[in-house]
N, C-alpha and C positions, 0 to 999 in steps of 0.2 A: 892362748897363754892363760894359765890359772891366775887368780888374784882378784883384787878389787880396783875399780877404775871409775873416775868421774865420767858421767854420761851427760851428753847434751842432746835433748830431744828436738822435735820439729814443731814449730807453732803453725797452726792453721787459722787464717784470718777470715773465717766465714762470717757472713753479715749478721748472724744471730748472736755472736759472742759479746761478752762484756769487755770493758776497756781497762779494768783495774785489777781484778783478782789474779790472773796469770802473770801480768807484768810485775805485780808486787812480789809474787813468789820467786820469779826469775830475776828480780832486781833490775828490770829493764825499763828504760824511759819510754813513755808512750805519749809524747807531747801532742801528737795529732789525734789522740783518742781512737786509734784503730781498733777494730774488734779482735780480741785475742780469744778465739772460741775454744780451741783444743790444743793440747800439748801432747804430741805422740812420742812414745818411748818404745822402741823395738826395731825390727828388721822388716821393712815393707818398702816396695819400690816407690810408693807415693809419699814416703816419709821415713827416711833412713836416719837413725840416730848415729851420733858420733861418740867415739871413745877417746879420752885423753891418754896418750902414751906417757911412759916415764920420761921421755925426751921432750914432753910438752907439745907434741903434735896431735892433731885430731884426725882420727881415721874412722872409716865406716865400721859400725858394729858388726856388719856381716864378715869383716876380716877376722873377727875374734870368735864368732859363733855362726853356726849354720842358720838357715831360716827358722826363726823362732815360731813355735806353734801358737803363740799369743801376741797380742798387741795391747800395750798398757797406755792409758790416756788420763789426762786431767781435763775437765770440761768446765766452762763458765757459760751457762745458758741465760742470757739476758732476755732474748726474744724466743718464742716457741719454735721448735724444730718441726720438720716435715712429718706428716703421717707416713709411716714406713713399716716395712717388714724385711726380713732377710731370708735368703734361700737355704735349703738343706745342702749338705755336702755334695750329694749326688746331682742335685739340680744345678748347683753352681758349676760343677765340672762340665756338665752338658751345655749349659748356656754360655759359659765363657768360651768354650771351643767353637760354638756356633757364631758368636760375635767376632771371634778371631778369623774364622773362615770367611765371614762377610766383609772383612777388611776394615772394621770400625776401629780407629785409633784408640789406644788406651786413655788418652787425655781428651777424647771427644766428649762434648756435653751431651751427646746422644747415647753415650755408652752406659749400659745398665750394669754390666758385670766386669769389675776391675781385676778380678782374679778368680781362681778356681776353688775357693774355700767357702765354707759356711761361716756364720758370724753370730754364734750364741754370745750373749753379753751379760756380764754381771756389773752392776753399778752400786756404789756406796755413796750416800749423801754426805757432803762436807758442810752443808747448810740445810735449812728447810728447803725441800725439793718437791716440785710438782711434776707429775707426768700423767699421760694416758697410757693404759696398759690392758690390751685385750678387750674383747666384747663383754658387755655386762651380762650377768646371768639372765635367763629368760624372763623371770618375773620383773626384774628391775628394768630391763629394756622395754618390756611391754608397758610398764608404768610410765616411763619417760615419754614414749610415743603417744600415750593417751593424754598426758598432762601438759606437754608442750604443744599448745594448740596448733601452732603452725606446722608441726610434724605429724599431726594426727592422721593424715591421709596415708602415712606409711605403715600404720599398724596392721591393716589388712594384708599388706605385702609381706610383713614379717610373719603373721599368723599362717599365711598360705605357703610361703616359700622359705621360711627359716632365715638363718643368718646369711648364708651365701646369696640367696635370692634377694634379700633386702639390700645387701651391700652392693651387689651387682647392679641393682636397680638405680641406686643413687649415684654410683660411680660412672655409669654409662649413660645416664639420662642427658638429653641435650641441655646446653647451657641456659637456654631460655626457660626450661623447666626448673633448673636449679635456682635461677633468679626469681621465678614466680613463687616458689616455696619459701625461699630464705629471705627475700626482700622484706616482707612484713615482720619477720623475726628480728632482722637487723634493725629495722626502724624502732621496734619496741625496745630492744636492748639499748639503743642510743638514748631514748627518752628516759628509761629507768636509770641509766648510768649517771645521769646528771643529778638525780635526787637521792641516791642511796649510796651508803658507804660500800666500797667493793668487798665482796666475799669470795675468796678464792676457793672455798668449798663448793661453790655453785658453778655449774657448766656455763651459765649465762655470762659470768665474768670473763672466762676464757674465750667464749664465742664473740663477745664484744671486742675483745683485744685482737682476736684473729681477723675479724671483719675490718677493723681499722687498718691493720697492717697488710693484709693480703688481697683484699678485694680491689682489683684494678678497675678504674672507670666505673662502668655500670654492671660489671660482671662480678658476681660473688663467688668466692672460692668454695668449691664443694667440700673441702676439708672441714668446714664448719659442721657438717653432718656427723663426722666422726667424733667430735667433742661430746656429742650427746649419746652416741652409741657405745663408746668405750668407757671403761672404768676410770674415774678420776681418782688418782692416788696421791696422798701426801706422805712424804718420808721425813722423819726427823734426822738430825745429824747423827751419823753412825749407823743408820738403818740402810739395808740394801734390798735390791730386787733383781731377779734374773729374767732375762728376755730370751726365751727359747726360739729356735728356728720357726718362722711362720707366725709368731705372735705379733699382731699389729700394735704399734705404740708410737708415742711422740713425747719428747721431753718439752716441758713448758717453762720451767724457771728454776734456777738454783745452780749450785756448784757440786761437782761430784768427781770421784775417781771411777774409772771404768776399765775393765779388762775383758777381752774378747778373743775369740779365735782370730788369727792373723789374716784379716780380710777387710775390704772396704766395699763389699757388695751391699748396696742399699737400693731397694725398690720403693719409690715415692708415689704418694697419691694425693698430695695437696699440702697447703700451708707452707709453701716454699717457693723460692725463686729458681731453684735448681730443676733439673730435668725430671719431668713427671711421665710415667708410663703406666697407665692404669691396667692395660692388658697384662703386662709383666707382673705387676703387683698382685693381680688376682690369681695368678698361677701359684703363688707361694703362701698366701694367707691361710692360716688354720681357722676355719669357720666353725665356731662353737663358743660356748660360754667360758670365761676365764674368771677364776676367783684369785685375786692378787695375793701372793704369799710374800709378806714382808719379812726379810731376813735380818736377824740379829746375830752378831758375832758370838761364836761358841768357844769356850776355853779349849786351847790346844795344849798349852803349857801354862805355867804360872804367869808368864808375861806375854804370851802370844795368843791371839784369838783368830778363828777362821770363819769365813763366810762360805758355807758348804754348798757345793753344786755337784752334779754327777758328770760333768763334761770332762773329757780327757785332755783338753787343750790347755787348761790353766788351773791355777789355785791362787786365791787371794787371802792373805792374812794381814794382821795389823799388830804392831807393837805400840802400846800406850804406856810410856815410861815417865816416872817422876825424875827430877834432876838427880843425877848421881846413879841412877839405875843402870844395870848392865845385863845384857843377854848375849848368848852365843848361839850361832847356827852354822850348819855345814852345808853349803850349796852343792847339790849333786848334779845340777844342770844350771844353765844360765838363768840368773835371777836379777830382777830390777827392784831397787829400793827407792821409794819416793817419800821424802820428808814433807809433810803438809803443815806441821807446826813444830817450832822449837829449833834445836841445834844439837847435832850428834857427832861423835867420832867413831871411826871404824878401824879395827886393827886385826891383821891376820898373822902377826908374828914377824912378817918381813915388810909389810906395807902399812901405812897409817894415812887415813884421809879424814877430813872434816866434811860434814854435810850440813848446810845451813841455807837460809834464803839467799838466792843468787846462784847457788849450785845445789839444788834440792834432790838430784837423782844420781844414783850409783848403780853400776852393774857389777855383780859378783859372779865370777866364772868358777867352775868347779875346782876345788883345791883344798887349802887349809881351812879349818874352822875360823869363823869371823866373830870377833867380839864387838858388840855395838854398845856404846855408852852414851847416855843422855847428858849433855852439858846443862841443858835446861829442860823443863817439862816438854816432852816431845811425842809426836805421833808419826809413825813410819809405816807405810803400806809396802807389803812384800809380794811382788808378783813372781810366781814360780810355776813349776809343773806339779801335778798331783803326786 
């Protein structure tokens, strides 16, 4: 049915999530301070959004639209996420079929492939945001391995075997070797942490935080290596970054909106309590230098800006409106609007809806042009197809 409808997403209570940001936007009480990590908007078997009918009933979004090629999310990263990468489309199809044939249930903690799709991701920071993104360029990585004394023995491995040889070496080495290399580093970080103000621009800050959170008993999480091997990136509010298939990454801290191909395929290699499968992770990583490309929104119209990517699965734009400002758009496919700041109304000639904290998301199905008016200064993200 064409038109505009109120949308109710799905909250994911992963242990790394914050307890205030998403509940505040959803106007939901959180007296127990549960972690509200992600808010999913879309059509996915592990997180199906609901649509409010004109009769006041809530029905699955899949009854209104076919499987969307994108999944739209809101994230609150209080604690760092896992070292991870995502498979290509062809690899996901092959591996999903293999795990199905092996009889591994979709909800099994040992399952690596939840669907048959790839998962390129675009994220835009809603606050200061920190992440790891791809391997450092050759010179920077060699400098790190030379100057972090505890990691110096890895420099010859990198010089002789390159990115893949180095990463395979640290990810497959026995735990006793991991402890031998990283224990002195962790001890030094703990002693430094007490006497120096924290500097989030330094890998040492994140390594110390990771060691405290993820190293169980006497075993140190090998994910600490990746903090020194990957690019440490800081995004300002409104800046974005794209994670292509195979690019290793990890979110460290902050809030963002994220749009991706409709998938939940994640291969993990450390810094997590979730399932880790190094063998599968190594299949899909792009081994080579990455120069982070920070995206700023580009003008699309006088009132709409776009974060440009080349993927066919999604498009993300943003309206930044002053109170009283009005824009119009015509959805040619299913679109999802997310209000992150302010208060708006939408009208398509026959329907009128408000969108504000407590009900921040709307789905627009193909039909009549929609007029969007800002009641107060408002920021609205628009997930759509290219």
